[in-house]
Biopython code that builds the backbone (N, CA, C, O; Angstrom):
import numpy as np
from Bio.PDB.StructureBuilder import StructureBuilder

atoms = [
    (1, "UNK", "N", (66.546, 93.775, 113.954)),
    (1, "UNK", "CA", (67.041, 93.018, 112.813)),
    (1, "UNK", "C", (68.557, 93.104, 112.822)),
    (1, "UNK", "O", (69.107, 94.205, 112.793)),
    (2, "UNK", "N", (69.244, 91.975, 112.862)),
    (2, "UNK", "CA", (70.712, 92.003, 112.806)),
    (2, "UNK", "C", (71.202, 92.577, 111.476)),
    (2, "UNK", "O", (70.579, 92.365, 110.435)),
    (3, "UNK", "N", (72.303, 93.293, 111.517)),
    (3, "UNK", "CA", (72.846, 93.909, 110.309)),
    (3, "UNK", "C", (74.364, 93.770, 110.291)),
    (3, "UNK", "O", (75.016, 93.758, 111.335)),
    (4, "UNK", "N", (74.912, 93.663, 109.082)),
    (4, "UNK", "CA", (76.362, 93.674, 108.892)),
    (4, "UNK", "C", (76.745, 95.072, 108.447)),
    (4, "UNK", "O", (76.089, 95.648, 107.580)),
    (5, "UNK", "N", (77.791, 95.621, 109.027)),
    (5, "UNK", "CA", (78.213, 96.976, 108.678)),
    (5, "UNK", "C", (79.736, 97.036, 108.622)),
    (5, "UNK", "O", (80.428, 96.129, 109.085)),
    (6, "UNK", "N", (80.244, 98.134, 108.041)),
    (6, "UNK", "CA", (81.697, 98.279, 108.023)),
    (6, "UNK", "C", (82.177, 98.814, 109.369)),
    (6, "UNK", "O", (81.377, 99.123, 110.252)),
    (7, "UNK", "N", (83.487, 98.917, 109.507)),
    (7, "UNK", "CA", (84.067, 99.267, 110.808)),
    (7, "UNK", "C", (83.724, 100.667, 111.282)),
    (7, "UNK", "O", (83.904, 100.976, 112.460)),
    (8, "UNK", "N", (83.240, 101.512, 110.402)),
    (8, "UNK", "CA", (82.868, 102.861, 110.820)),
    (8, "UNK", "C", (81.659, 102.847, 111.759)),
    (8, "UNK", "O", (81.412, 103.825, 112.464)),
    (9, "UNK", "N", (80.915, 101.757, 111.772)),
    (9, "UNK", "CA", (79.708, 101.678, 112.590)),
    (9, "UNK", "C", (79.926, 100.949, 113.906)),
    (9, "UNK", "O", (78.956, 100.534, 114.540)),
    (10, "UNK", "N", (81.163, 100.784, 114.331)),
    (10, "UNK", "CA", (81.409, 100.138, 115.621)),
    (10, "UNK", "C", (80.721, 100.929, 116.720)),
    (10, "UNK", "O", (80.777, 102.158, 116.746)),
    (11, "UNK", "N", (80.074, 100.209, 117.624)),
    (11, "UNK", "CA", (79.373, 100.855, 118.727)),
    (11, "UNK", "C", (77.968, 101.290, 118.369)),
    (11, "UNK", "O", (77.321, 101.973, 119.163)),
    (12, "UNK", "N", (77.472, 100.916, 117.192)),
    (12, "UNK", "CA", (76.133, 101.330, 116.768)),
    (12, "UNK", "C", (75.042, 100.560, 117.501)),
    (12, "UNK", "O", (73.880, 100.964, 117.475)),
    (13, "UNK", "N", (75.390, 99.490, 118.135)),
    (13, "UNK", "CA", (74.401, 98.731, 118.892)),
    (13, "UNK", "C", (74.696, 97.248, 118.835)),
    (13, "UNK", "O", (75.517, 96.803, 118.032)),
    (14, "UNK", "N", (74.031, 96.482, 119.683)),
    (14, "UNK", "CA", (74.317, 95.046, 119.749)),
    (14, "UNK", "C", (73.847, 94.277, 118.514)),
    (14, "UNK", "O", (74.326, 93.170, 118.269)),
    (15, "UNK", "N", (72.941, 94.825, 117.749)),
    (15, "UNK", "CA", (72.412, 94.148, 116.569)),
    (15, "UNK", "C", (73.252, 94.417, 115.321)),
    (15, "UNK", "O", (72.988, 93.835, 114.269)),
    (16, "UNK", "N", (74.252, 95.281, 115.418)),
    (16, "UNK", "CA", (75.108, 95.614, 114.275)),
    (16, "UNK", "C", (76.437, 94.883, 114.421)),
    (16, "UNK", "O", (77.170, 95.099, 115.386)),
    (17, "UNK", "N", (76.743, 94.013, 113.454)),
    (17, "UNK", "CA", (77.995, 93.271, 113.464)),
    (17, "UNK", "C", (79.006, 93.996, 112.582)),
    (17, "UNK", "O", (78.752, 94.246, 111.404)),
    (18, "UNK", "N", (80.141, 94.326, 113.161)),
    (18, "UNK", "CA", (81.193, 95.021, 112.418)),
    (18, "UNK", "C", (82.506, 94.263, 112.565)),
    (18, "UNK", "O", (82.661, 93.427, 113.455)),
    (19, "UNK", "N", (83.438, 94.565, 111.687)),
    (19, "UNK", "CA", (84.770, 94.004, 111.808)),
    (19, "UNK", "C", (85.523, 94.661, 112.947)),
    (19, "UNK", "O", (85.049, 95.626, 113.547)),
    (20, "UNK", "N", (86.677, 94.141, 113.234)),
    (20, "UNK", "CA", (87.504, 94.703, 114.300)),
    (20, "UNK", "C", (88.563, 95.619, 113.714)),
    (20, "UNK", "O", (89.145, 95.320, 112.671)),
    (21, "UNK", "N", (88.809, 96.731, 114.385)),
    (21, "UNK", "CA", (89.886, 97.632, 113.987)),
    (21, "UNK", "C", (91.197, 97.146, 114.585)),
    (21, "UNK", "O", (91.214, 96.486, 115.624)),
    (22, "UNK", "N", (92.282, 97.477, 113.925)),
    (22, "UNK", "CA", (93.609, 97.126, 114.414)),
    (22, "UNK", "C", (93.911, 97.966, 115.653)),
    (22, "UNK", "O", (93.742, 99.185, 115.624)),
    (23, "UNK", "N", (94.354, 97.336, 116.738)),
    (23, "UNK", "CA", (94.726, 98.111, 117.921)),
    (23, "UNK", "C", (95.937, 98.999, 117.609)),
    (23, "UNK", "O", (96.787, 98.613, 116.806)),
    (24, "UNK", "N", (96.026, 100.162, 118.220)),
    (24, "UNK", "CA", (97.167, 101.052, 117.960)),
    (24, "UNK", "C", (98.499, 100.364, 118.246)),
    (24, "UNK", "O", (98.711, 99.836, 119.337)),
    (25, "UNK", "N", (99.389, 100.375, 117.265)),
    (25, "UNK", "CA", (100.722, 99.817, 117.441)),
    (25, "UNK", "C", (100.804, 98.306, 117.389)),
    (25, "UNK", "O", (101.874, 97.736, 117.603)),
    (26, "UNK", "N", (99.681, 97.643, 117.106)),
    (26, "UNK", "CA", (99.691, 96.179, 117.051)),
    (26, "UNK", "C", (98.966, 95.704, 115.799)),
    (26, "UNK", "O", (98.344, 96.491, 115.086)),
    (27, "UNK", "N", (99.058, 94.412, 115.550)),
    (27, "UNK", "CA", (98.384, 93.802, 114.409)),
    (27, "UNK", "C", (97.176, 93.003, 114.891)),
    (27, "UNK", "O", (97.085, 92.638, 116.063)),
    (28, "UNK", "N", (96.251, 92.739, 113.970)),
    (28, "UNK", "CA", (95.121, 91.871, 114.296)),
    (28, "UNK", "C", (95.592, 90.427, 114.349)),
    (28, "UNK", "O", (96.537, 90.044, 113.659)),
    (29, "UNK", "N", (94.928, 89.637, 115.168)),
    (29, "UNK", "CA", (95.241, 88.212, 115.212)),
    (29, "UNK", "C", (94.748, 87.566, 113.915)),
    (29, "UNK", "O", (93.857, 88.106, 113.259)),
    (30, "UNK", "N", (95.311, 86.434, 113.544)),
    (30, "UNK", "CA", (94.843, 85.755, 112.324)),
    (30, "UNK", "C", (93.350, 85.430, 112.358)),
    (30, "UNK", "O", (92.678, 85.497, 111.328)),
    (31, "UNK", "N", (92.834, 85.084, 113.518)),
    (31, "UNK", "CA", (91.402, 84.783, 113.639)),
    (31, "UNK", "C", (90.555, 86.013, 113.346)),
    (31, "UNK", "O", (89.577, 85.930, 112.603)),
    (32, "UNK", "N", (90.921, 87.150, 113.920)),
    (32, "UNK", "CA", (90.160, 88.383, 113.685)),
    (32, "UNK", "C", (90.281, 88.836, 112.236)),
    (32, "UNK", "O", (89.325, 89.376, 111.679)),
    (33, "UNK", "N", (91.444, 88.625, 111.614)),
    (33, "UNK", "CA", (91.602, 88.948, 110.187)),
    (33, "UNK", "C", (90.658, 88.098, 109.344)),
    (33, "UNK", "O", (90.043, 88.589, 108.397)),
    (34, "UNK", "N", (90.548, 86.815, 109.699)),
    (34, "UNK", "CA", (89.665, 85.913, 108.976)),
    (34, "UNK", "C", (88.207, 86.326, 109.139)),
    (34, "UNK", "O", (87.439, 86.290, 108.177)),
    (35, "UNK", "N", (87.822, 86.718, 110.350)),
    (35, "UNK", "CA", (86.458, 87.174, 110.602)),
    (35, "UNK", "C", (86.174, 88.456, 109.804)),
    (35, "UNK", "O", (85.109, 88.586, 109.201)),
    (36, "UNK", "N", (87.112, 89.388, 109.799)),
    (36, "UNK", "CA", (86.936, 90.621, 109.027)),
    (36, "UNK", "C", (86.759, 90.309, 107.539)),
    (36, "UNK", "O", (85.914, 90.901, 106.869)),
    (37, "UNK", "N", (87.558, 89.382, 107.037)),
    (37, "UNK", "CA", (87.485, 89.006, 105.623)),
    (37, "UNK", "C", (86.118, 88.387, 105.321)),
    (37, "UNK", "O", (85.517, 88.697, 104.292)),
    (38, "UNK", "N", (85.624, 87.520, 106.201)),
    (38, "UNK", "CA", (84.320, 86.875, 105.998)),
    (38, "UNK", "C", (83.195, 87.913, 106.013)),
    (38, "UNK", "O", (82.272, 87.836, 105.201)),
    (39, "UNK", "N", (83.265, 88.876, 106.923)),
    (39, "UNK", "CA", (82.253, 89.933, 106.965)),
    (39, "UNK", "C", (82.290, 90.776, 105.692)),
    (39, "UNK", "O", (81.242, 91.144, 105.162)),
    (40, "UNK", "N", (83.468, 91.077, 105.208)),
    (40, "UNK", "CA", (83.605, 91.860, 103.979)),
    (40, "UNK", "C", (83.025, 91.109, 102.790)),
    (40, "UNK", "O", (82.358, 91.707, 101.945)),
    (41, "UNK", "N", (83.269, 89.818, 102.717)),
    (41, "UNK", "CA", (82.731, 89.021, 101.622)),
    (41, "UNK", "C", (81.212, 88.941, 101.686)),
    (41, "UNK", "O", (80.548, 88.928, 100.650)),
    (42, "UNK", "N", (80.660, 88.888, 102.886)),
    (42, "UNK", "CA", (79.200, 88.842, 103.028)),
    (42, "UNK", "C", (78.563, 90.185, 102.649)),
    (42, "UNK", "O", (77.451, 90.219, 102.122)),
    (43, "UNK", "N", (79.266, 91.285, 102.919)),
    (43, "UNK", "CA", (78.732, 92.611, 102.618)),
    (43, "UNK", "C", (78.941, 93.029, 101.167)),
    (43, "UNK", "O", (78.248, 93.925, 100.685)),
    (44, "UNK", "N", (79.870, 92.411, 100.468)),
    (44, "UNK", "CA", (80.248, 92.832, 99.114)),
    (44, "UNK", "C", (79.071, 92.890, 98.131)),
    (44, "UNK", "O", (78.958, 93.881, 97.409)),
    (45, "UNK", "N", (78.189, 91.881, 98.063)),
    (45, "UNK", "CA", (77.083, 91.983, 97.109)),
    (45, "UNK", "C", (76.149, 93.159, 97.393)),
    (45, "UNK", "O", (75.638, 93.789, 96.467)),
    (46, "UNK", "N", (75.933, 93.449, 98.659)),
    (46, "UNK", "CA", (75.070, 94.579, 99.018)),
    (46, "UNK", "C", (75.729, 95.893, 98.634)),
    (46, "UNK", "O", (75.076, 96.781, 98.087)),
    (47, "UNK", "N", (77.013, 96.019, 98.917)),
    (47, "UNK", "CA", (77.745, 97.239, 98.552)),
    (47, "UNK", "C", (77.714, 97.450, 97.045)),
    (47, "UNK", "O", (77.525, 98.571, 96.573)),
    (48, "UNK", "N", (77.900, 96.367, 96.291)),
    (48, "UNK", "CA", (77.855, 96.460, 94.830)),
    (48, "UNK", "C", (76.468, 96.867, 94.360)),
    (48, "UNK", "O", (76.328, 97.707, 93.470)),
    (49, "UNK", "N", (75.442, 96.270, 94.961)),
    (49, "UNK", "CA", (74.064, 96.625, 94.599)),
    (49, "UNK", "C", (73.770, 98.093, 94.844)),
    (49, "UNK", "O", (73.131, 98.750, 94.022)),
    (50, "UNK", "N", (74.232, 98.606, 95.969)),
    (50, "UNK", "CA", (74.013, 100.029, 96.273)),
    (50, "UNK", "C", (74.759, 100.912, 95.280)),
    (50, "UNK", "O", (74.237, 101.944, 94.860)),
    (51, "UNK", "N", (75.971, 100.521, 94.900)),
    (51, "UNK", "CA", (76.732, 101.299, 93.921)),
    (51, "UNK", "C", (76.015, 101.317, 92.575)),
    (51, "UNK", "O", (75.981, 102.345, 91.899)),
    (52, "UNK", "N", (75.444, 100.182, 92.189)),
    (52, "UNK", "CA", (74.702, 100.123, 90.931)),
    (52, "UNK", "C", (73.472, 101.017, 90.999)),
    (52, "UNK", "O", (73.180, 101.758, 90.060)),
    (53, "UNK", "N", (72.750, 100.944, 92.121)),
    (53, "UNK", "CA", (71.551, 101.779, 92.259)),
    (53, "UNK", "C", (71.891, 103.259, 92.174)),
    (53, "UNK", "O", (71.159, 104.032, 91.556)),
    (54, "UNK", "N", (72.997, 103.655, 92.790)),
    (54, "UNK", "CA", (73.389, 105.064, 92.769)),
    (54, "UNK", "C", (73.775, 105.520, 91.371)),
    (54, "UNK", "O", (73.663, 106.706, 91.059)),
    (55, "UNK", "N", (74.227, 104.599, 90.524)),
    (55, "UNK", "CA", (74.635, 104.986, 89.178)),
    (55, "UNK", "C", (73.454, 105.109, 88.215)),
    (55, "UNK", "O", (73.597, 105.701, 87.145)),
    (56, "UNK", "N", (72.305, 104.567, 88.570)),
    (56, "UNK", "CA", (71.143, 104.636, 87.690)),
    (56, "UNK", "C", (70.513, 106.023, 87.809)),
    (56, "UNK", "O", (70.231, 106.497, 88.909)),
    (57, "UNK", "N", (70.307, 106.640, 86.704)),
    (57, "UNK", "CA", (69.792, 108.002, 86.667)),
    (57, "UNK", "C", (68.414, 108.126, 87.316)),
    (57, "UNK", "O", (68.096, 109.154, 87.915)),
    (58, "UNK", "N", (67.602, 107.084, 87.195)),
    (58, "UNK", "CA", (66.250, 107.140, 87.742)),
    (58, "UNK", "C", (66.274, 107.429, 89.245)),
    (58, "UNK", "O", (65.338, 108.033, 89.768)),
    (59, "UNK", "N", (67.309, 107.014, 89.931)),
    (59, "UNK", "CA", (67.368, 107.235, 91.366)),
    (59, "UNK", "C", (67.916, 108.609, 91.730)),
    (59, "UNK", "O", (67.642, 109.116, 92.817)),
    (60, "UNK", "N", (68.672, 109.205, 90.849)),
    (60, "UNK", "CA", (69.188, 110.544, 91.135)),
    (60, "UNK", "C", (68.167, 111.621, 90.846)),
    (60, "UNK", "O", (68.163, 112.664, 91.500)),
    (61, "UNK", "N", (67.303, 111.384, 89.879)),
    (61, "UNK", "CA", (66.335, 112.396, 89.449)),
    (61, "UNK", "C", (64.901, 112.067, 89.867)),
    (61, "UNK", "O", (63.965, 112.722, 89.409)),
    (62, "UNK", "N", (64.717, 111.080, 90.713)),
    (62, "UNK", "CA", (63.376, 110.601, 91.064)),
    (62, "UNK", "C", (62.592, 111.645, 91.855)),
    (62, "UNK", "O", (63.131, 112.333, 92.723)),
    (63, "UNK", "N", (61.319, 111.740, 91.531)),
    (63, "UNK", "CA", (60.417, 112.634, 92.250)),
    (63, "UNK", "C", (59.146, 111.887, 92.654)),
    (63, "UNK", "O", (58.036, 112.410, 92.550)),
    (64, "UNK", "N", (59.340, 110.647, 93.118)),
    (64, "UNK", "CA", (58.200, 109.834, 93.540)),
    (64, "UNK", "C", (58.341, 109.525, 95.023)),
    (64, "UNK", "O", (59.367, 109.811, 95.640)),
    (65, "UNK", "N", (57.294, 108.937, 95.578)),
    (65, "UNK", "CA", (57.316, 108.635, 97.008)),
    (65, "UNK", "C", (58.351, 107.555, 97.318)),
    (65, "UNK", "O", (58.661, 106.728, 96.461)),
    (66, "UNK", "N", (58.883, 107.558, 98.536)),
    (66, "UNK", "CA", (59.853, 106.521, 98.923)),
    (66, "UNK", "C", (59.283, 105.105, 98.814)),
    (66, "UNK", "O", (60.022, 104.164, 98.521)),
    (67, "UNK", "N", (57.981, 104.945, 99.045)),
    (67, "UNK", "CA", (57.376, 103.618, 98.925)),
    (67, "UNK", "C", (57.475, 103.104, 97.493)),
    (67, "UNK", "O", (57.742, 101.922, 97.276)),
    (68, "UNK", "N", (57.270, 103.956, 96.546)),
    (68, "UNK", "CA", (57.359, 103.561, 95.137)),
    (68, "UNK", "C", (58.818, 103.289, 94.750)),
    (68, "UNK", "O", (59.093, 102.387, 93.959)),
    (69, "UNK", "N", (59.736, 104.057, 95.301)),
    (69, "UNK", "CA", (61.154, 103.846, 94.993)),
    (69, "UNK", "C", (61.622, 102.473, 95.483)),
    (69, "UNK", "O", (62.505, 101.870, 94.872)),
    (70, "UNK", "N", (61.044, 101.977, 96.572)),
    (70, "UNK", "CA", (61.393, 100.649, 97.061)),
    (70, "UNK", "C", (61.059, 99.593, 96.022)),
    (70, "UNK", "O", (61.853, 98.684, 95.781)),
    (71, "UNK", "N", (59.892, 99.707, 95.407)),
    (71, "UNK", "CA", (59.496, 98.760, 94.362)),
    (71, "UNK", "C", (60.405, 98.881, 93.146)),
    (71, "UNK", "O", (60.771, 97.876, 92.538)),
    (72, "UNK", "N", (60.764, 100.097, 92.797)),
    (72, "UNK", "CA", (61.649, 100.315, 91.653)),
    (72, "UNK", "C", (63.030, 99.733, 91.948)),
    (72, "UNK", "O", (63.639, 99.099, 91.086)),
    (73, "UNK", "N", (63.518, 99.947, 93.157)),
    (73, "UNK", "CA", (64.837, 99.408, 93.527)),
    (73, "UNK", "C", (64.832, 97.885, 93.472)),
    (73, "UNK", "O", (65.796, 97.280, 93.001)),
    (74, "UNK", "N", (63.764, 97.262, 93.946)),
    (74, "UNK", "CA", (63.675, 95.800, 93.894)),
    (74, "UNK", "C", (63.691, 95.313, 92.449)),
    (74, "UNK", "O", (64.333, 94.309, 92.140)),
    (75, "UNK", "N", (62.994, 96.014, 91.570)),
    (75, "UNK", "CA", (62.972, 95.635, 90.159)),
    (75, "UNK", "C", (64.347, 95.776, 89.534)),
    (75, "UNK", "O", (64.786, 94.901, 88.787)),
    (76, "UNK", "N", (65.029, 96.870, 89.834)),
    (76, "UNK", "CA", (66.376, 97.106, 89.263)),
    (76, "UNK", "C", (67.353, 96.040, 89.736)),
    (76, "UNK", "O", (68.125, 95.504, 88.941)),
    (77, "UNK", "N", (67.321, 95.733, 91.023)),
    (77, "UNK", "CA", (68.247, 94.712, 91.548)),
    (77, "UNK", "C", (67.936, 93.334, 90.960)),
    (77, "UNK", "O", (68.851, 92.544, 90.729)),
    (78, "UNK", "N", (66.657, 93.036, 90.715)),
    (78, "UNK", "CA", (66.299, 91.778, 90.064)),
    (78, "UNK", "C", (66.864, 91.735, 88.653)),
    (78, "UNK", "O", (67.420, 90.721, 88.232)),
    (79, "UNK", "N", (66.722, 92.832, 87.925)),
    (79, "UNK", "CA", (67.258, 92.889, 86.560)),
    (79, "UNK", "C", (68.778, 92.755, 86.559)),
    (79, "UNK", "O", (69.336, 92.060, 85.710)),
    (80, "UNK", "N", (69.447, 93.408, 87.494)),
    (80, "UNK", "CA", (70.897, 93.324, 87.571)),
    (80, "UNK", "C", (71.357, 91.904, 87.896)),
    (80, "UNK", "O", (72.360, 91.430, 87.363)),
    (81, "UNK", "N", (70.629, 91.244, 88.759)),
    (81, "UNK", "CA", (70.998, 89.890, 89.143)),
    (81, "UNK", "C", (70.834, 88.917, 87.974)),
    (81, "UNK", "O", (71.552, 87.921, 87.884)),
    (82, "UNK", "N", (69.891, 89.208, 87.087)),
    (82, "UNK", "CA", (69.653, 88.353, 85.923)),
    (82, "UNK", "C", (70.650, 88.600, 84.810)),
    (82, "UNK", "O", (70.767, 87.789, 83.890)),
    (83, "UNK", "N", (71.369, 89.708, 84.881)),
    (83, "UNK", "CA", (72.321, 90.067, 83.825)),
    (83, "UNK", "C", (73.453, 89.108, 83.712)),
    (83, "UNK", "O", (74.329, 89.284, 82.866)),
]
sb = StructureBuilder()
sb.init_structure("model")
sb.init_model(0)
sb.init_chain("A")
sb.init_seg("    ")
for serial, (resi, resn, name, xyz) in enumerate(atoms, 1):
    if name == "N":
        sb.init_residue(resn, " ", resi, " ")
    sb.init_atom(name, np.array(xyz, "f"), 0.0, 1.0, " ", f" {name:<3s}", serial, name[0])
structure = sb.get_structure()
C-alpha cells in the first residue's frame, strides 16, 4: 500500500513517498519545494486527525483490544469531521 510520510522516513521503501531534504550547503530547486509543499498539504489532515486522537482521554486510558480501538477511532474521526 503506498504511503505518504515525512522526511524522517526517507529510505523506508519504494512504497513510501517522502519529501526531499535540502542538500548540504545548497537549496532545494523550486520544483522540489513545490513537491514537498504538496506532500505536506496531503499529509496535514492525517496529522491533525492523529493529534486529535492522541488528545482524547479514551485513547490514553483504553484497556480494550486493538480491533475494538480501530472501530472507536473511526467513530471519533467521523464525529470530528462532522464538527
